[in-house]
N, C-alpha and C positions, 0 to 999 in steps of 0.2 A: 746354679745358673738358671735363669728363666728361659722360657721356650721361644722368645722373640728372635733370638739369634742362636746359631749352632756353635757350641764351644769347640775350639780346636785344642787349646792347652791352657794350663793355669800353673803359675808358679808364684813365688813370694813377691815378685815385683809387678806382675801384670796378669791380666786375663785376655787371652786371644780368642777371637770368635769370627764367624763369617755370617753375613746377612743373606738371607734366602728370599727368592721371589715370592714363594707361597706365603711366607709370613708377612711380607709387605702387603700383599693383596688382602689377606685376612685382617690385618690391623686396620688398613684403610677403610674397608667395608664396615668394620665394627665401630669406627669413630666417625663415619660418614664423611670421610675425606675422599671424594669421588672424582678428583681430577684424573683424566685418562692416563697421565704418566704414572700414577700409582697402580694402575690396573693392567695396562697393555704396554708391551715392549716397544711396539712401533711408535706409540705416542712419546715414550721416553727418548727413543732414538732421535725423533724429530726435534727435540729440545736440546740435543747434544749430549745425552747421557748414554752410558754403556749398558744400562739395565734399568729395571723398574726403580722409580724414585720413592724413597720412604717418606711418609708424611712428616712434617716438622716435629711432632711430639714423639715420634718413634724412638729417637735417641734419648729423650728425656725419661721415658718410661723405662727403657733399658738401664740407664744410669741409676734410676731410682731403685731398681732391684739390686744393683751392685751395692749401693749405699746400705740398703736394708740388710743384706747378707753380712756385710762387714760389721755393721753395728750389732747385729744379733750375735756375731762371734765374739764381740768385745764385752757385751753387757749381759749380766745375769737376768735383768728385767728390761726388755726392749722398751725404749722411750715411747710414750704416747705423744705424738706430734700435735702441738697446740698452734703453732704458727710456722710457716715456711716461706722463705724468700728464694726464688729460683731465677737465675740468669743463665741463658744458653746462647752462646755465640756460634755462628755457623759460617764456615768458609764455603761449604757446599753441602747439600743434603746427602745422606747415606743412600747408596744404590745397591741393588742386588749384586752379589759377588764381592763386595768390599770385605777384605780381611782386616779386622780391627784389633788394635792393642788398646785395651781399656785401662787407663791409668787413673788412680784415685788417691787423693792425699788429704789429710786433715790439716787445715791451715791454723785453726784455733779450736780449743775445747775448754769450756768452763763449766764448772758444776757449782751450784749454790742452792741450798735448801733441798727441795725435791725436783729441781729443774736442771736440765742440761742444755747448754747452748753450743752447737757445733757448726763450724764453717768448713765445708768440704769442697775441694776443687777437683774437677774431673777433666779428662781429655780422651777423645777417641782419635787414635792415630792410625793412618792407613799403612799398608805394607811397604810404602816408600818412605815412611817416617814423617809424613805431613799431617799436621793437626787438622782434622776435618771439623770437629766440634769441641768446644771447651765450655765448661759450665762451673758456676759457683752456686752452692746451696747452703743456706743458713737455716738451721732447724732449732726451734725452741720446743723442747719436749719435757714431759713430766715422767719421772722414773719411779717405779715402785721400790727398787733397791738401787743404791748408789752405783752408777755406771762410772767407775773410776776413770779419771782422765788418763792415767797411765795405761790402762787397759786399751782404751781407744787408740792412743798414740802407738802402742805396741803393734796393733794390728796393721796400722798404716805406715809404720816406721820404715820398712824396707822398700816402699814404693817410690819410684823415681820422681824427680822434680818435674813440675808442670809449669809451662810458660804462663806468666801472669797476663800477657797481652792477648787480645782476641786473635784467632787465626786469620791470616790474610785471605781475602776473597780470591777465588780462582779467576782465570781470564775469561771465563764464559760470559757472554753478553746476556743480561736479563731479557726475557721475552714477555714483558708485562703488557697487558692489554689496556692499561690506564695511561692516558696522556699526562705525563708528569708535569709538563709546562702549564697545563690548565688547572693544576691543584693550587689551593690556597689554604693557609692555616685556618682552622675552624670548619673546613668543609666536612659535611656529614656523609658517611657511607650509607648505602641503602640498608634498610632494616630487614633482617631475616627472622621470620617466625617459624617455629617448628615444635613438634611434640616428641617427647621421649617416654618410653614405657619402662617399667621395671625389668621386663624381659630383655630389652635392648641394653640396659645398663649391666645386667647380669652376663649377657653375651660378651660385652667389652671386658668385664672382669675376668671371664674365662679365657679370652684370647690373650690378654696381657699378663695374666697370672697375678694381678693385683688383688689385695684383700678388699672386702666390702667397705672398709674404712678409707682405703687409699684410692679406689677406682673412681668415685664421683669427681674428685678434684682434677684428676688427669683427663677424664672424659670431657669435663667442661673446657679445659685448656685445648684439647683436641678439636672440639667444636669451634672454639674461637679462632684457632689457626686455620681450620678449614674454611671458615667464613672469610678470613682475610685472603686466603689463597684463591677462592672463587672470585673475589673482587679483583685481585691483582692479575689473575690469569696465568701465573707462573708459580709452580710449587716450590721453586728454588729461590724466589725473590726475598723471602724473609731471612734477614741476616742476624737478628737478635730478638730473643723473647725474654720478657721479664714479668714475673707474676709474684704477688703476695697473697697468700691464702691462710685462713684460719679454719681448718677442717671442721671444727665443731660449730662454726658460725656460717661459713659460706657453702658448705657441702650440699649438693642436691639430694633431696629426700624423696624417694619414690616408693610408695607401698606396692606390694604384690597386686597385680591386676590393675594398677593405676597408671594413668598417663598424665604428665605434667606439661604445661606450655612454657616455652622458652622464647625469649626475644634477644637477638643479638644486634648491637649497634656499634658503630665505629666512627672515629673522628680523626682528622688530620691535626696533629698537635705541634708539628714542627717540620720544616723543610730545609734541606741543605742543597741549594741549587748547584753548587760547585761539584759535589760528589753525587748528585742526583739520588739522594736518599730521602725518605720520609719517615717521620715518627708517627705511629698510629696508636691511638688509645682504643681499647675495646671494653664494652660493657655487656655483660651477660646477666640476664635476670630470669629467674624461675618463679612463675606466678607472682611477679612483681618484686621478688627479693633478690638483692645483689649476690652474685656468686663469686666475685673476686673482690679482695681488698684493693687490688691494683692489677692492671694487666695492660701491657703495651708491647709493641713490636717495632722494629726498624726494618724497612724494606728498601731494596735496591731496585732502581728503575733503568729501563733501556736508555742508552746514551742518545743525545741528539746529534746533529750534524757536526758539532764541534768536538764530540767525544766527552770524556769525563771532565775536562778542564776547559772552560770557555777561553777564547783568546783575549788578549788585551782589548779593552773597549767594549766587550760584550756585556750586556746588562746583568747585574748581580741582584740576587734577592736579599731582602732584609728580613725575611720571615724567621730566620734563626740566627 
C-alpha cells in the first residue's frame, strides 16, 4: 500500500483505508493544486465539506498504486506500459477522514505476442456503501515474460462486482465562479504559463510514491486539473476526467538542474444546458510538445433560478 492513504485492513475482496489531512496538503502542494479547500479546513467547511478536500487526481494516483501492486503480484515480469486510457467519474471528491473500501476488478485481459491489454475497473466506496469514485483503466503493455491471463484473473477473481454506471452526484450545489449561462461552445479558457524543475518533479514522485517512469504523466494530469479547478473556482466541480497517454511519447522530460516551460490551454467543447454541465478540453505543452494524446473533463456548474431543469417554455441550448 502506498503512503497517500493509511491502510486499515486488507483481505481477499477489498482494501480498506482512510484519507488523512496531512497527506492531502502534501499532495496538493506537490502538484500545485493550491485551492484553499485543499489546504485549510475553514475553506473546506465553507464549501460544505467535513474536512480538507483532496485534489481531483489524488484518487487516480492511489488507484494506480493498487493496480500496480496487483499486476506485480500476478506477473513475473511487470508490463512496461506503452499506452493508457483512464476514465475517472466522481460523485464527490475525497475528503479527510473518509474511510474507503477500494474495489478493483479486471474486466478483460488479452495477451498477444509480447503485449498485454488489460481493462481494469475500480471503485472507491465510503463507509456507508456509497460509491464516491469509479474508474476504468485500459493498459497496453509490453511484457518481458508472458503475464498469463489466468494469473491476472486469479488475483482479481475474488473481488466483488463493481457497478458499471458512474456514481450519482451528491446533493451539494456547485460553487463555481464561472457564469455558466455566458459560456459558448468554442470559448477559450485563459492560458496559464509556468515552469517546472527536475527537483519539483522529484518531490512529486517522492510524495506519491510513483516511479520515475510513472510520475511525469500523473504530474501533468494534476497540473491540468489544477488549471481547470482554478478557472472553475470549485475543487469539487469536476465530475469526470478522461485522458489518453503514451508514456514514451508524451512524458515530460526534465534533466537534473533544468527547468522546462509549460503552457496550459482549455476550451469549452460541449454544453448541456438542462443539466448545467460543460465538457472541457485541455491541452498541455512542454516546450511546444504535446503532453496528452487526449485530455478532457466534465464539470458541474451552479444552478440558476430554475434549478437543474428549466420549466416548460424556458430557452434550451442546441450546443450539445
